[in-house]
C-alpha positions as CSV (number, residue, x, y, z in Angstrom):
1,M,-0.3,-0.1,0.4
2,T,1.3,3.7,-0.9
3,D,1.3,6.3,1.3
4,N,-0.6,9.1,1.1
5,R,-1.5,12.4,2.3
6,F,-4.2,10.9,4.5
7,N,-1.9,7.8,5.6
8,N,0.2,10.5,6.8
9,L,-2.3,12.6,8.7
10,F,-4.0,9.7,10.2
11,S,-0.4,8.7,11.7
12,D,0.0,12.1,12.9
13,A,-3.3,12.0,15.0
14,D,-2.5,8.7,16.1
15,A,0.5,10.0,17.5
16,A,-1.3,13.3,19.3
17,F,-3.7,10.8,20.4
18,N,-1.2,8.5,22.3
19,A,0.8,11.3,23.7
20,A,-2.2,12.8,25.6
21,Y,-0.5,13.6,29.0
22,K,2.4,12.5,28.3
23,N,4.4,15.3,29.7
24,E,2.8,15.8,32.5
25,L,2.8,11.9,33.7
26,N,6.8,12.2,33.0
27,E,7.1,15.3,34.9
28,L,5.0,13.5,37.7
29,K,7.3,10.3,37.7
30,G,10.5,12.7,37.8
31,L,9.0,13.3,41.2
32,S,11.5,12.5,44.3
33,S,11.3,11.2,47.3
34,S,11.6,14.3,49.3
35,D,9.2,16.3,46.6
36,I,6.6,14.8,48.3
37,D,7.7,14.7,51.3
38,S,7.9,18.5,51.4
39,I,4.0,18.0,50.5
40,I,3.4,15.6,53.3
41,P,5.7,12.9,54.9
42,G,5.2,9.5,55.4
43,T,3.1,7.6,53.8
44,A,0.1,9.8,53.2
45,G,2.3,11.5,50.7
46,S,3.0,7.9,48.7
47,T,0.2,6.7,48.7
48,A,-1.8,9.4,47.1
49,Y,1.1,10.1,44.5
50,S,1.1,6.7,43.1
51,A,-2.9,6.9,43.4
52,L,-2.4,10.5,41.6
53,L,0.1,8.4,38.9
54,N,-2.3,5.8,38.4
55,I,-5.1,8.6,37.5
56,V,-2.7,10.1,35.1
57,E,-1.5,7.0,33.8
58,T,-5.6,6.0,32.8
59,A,-6.4,9.7,31.6
60,S,-2.7,9.1,28.8
61,K,-4.4,5.6,27.9
62,E,-7.9,6.9,27.8
63,N,-7.4,9.7,26.6
64,L,-9.9,11.9,29.0
65,S,-10.6,15.5,28.5
66,Q,-9.0,18.1,30.7
67,A,-12.0,18.0,32.8
68,A,-12.5,14.6,33.6
69,L,-8.6,14.5,34.9
70,I,-9.4,17.2,36.6
71,E,-12.0,15.7,38.4
72,N,-10.2,12.6,39.0
73,I,-7.1,14.7,40.7
74,K,-9.4,16.4,43.2
75,G,-11.7,13.3,43.8
76,L,-7.9,11.9,45.6
77,G,-8.3,14.6,47.9
78,D,-5.9,17.5,48.8
79,I,-2.8,16.0,49.1
80,A,-2.7,14.7,46.2
81,V,-4.2,18.1,44.5
82,Q,-0.9,19.5,46.1
83,I,1.6,16.7,44.7
84,A,-0.2,18.2,41.1
85,R,0.7,21.4,41.0
86,K,4.1,20.2,41.7
87,V,3.9,19.4,37.7
88,P,3.7,23.3,35.9
89,Q,0.6,21.6,33.4
90,L,-1.3,20.2,35.5
91,A,-1.4,23.0,38.7
92,A,-2.4,24.9,35.2
93,L,-5.3,23.5,34.9
94,L,-5.7,23.2,39.0
């Protein structure tokens, strides 16, 4: 099958679709234990961080809207929101 401009457009659209929240997820994964502990020391911060990672990962895989992502993050509670604010792209949405 030869490539045509539509195939290229579909490939570009697929790449953009699959990259939803990729940067945010990478920045979240880049947070250190001390970053999390600066918000709240102990296991509560680690638990919220893990849940937040799952939420953003799911949002990326399912291409959730920003509104749905923010609602899900806020549903995790204040600690998760504070952690999410460490990521500039998420902070801008919250």
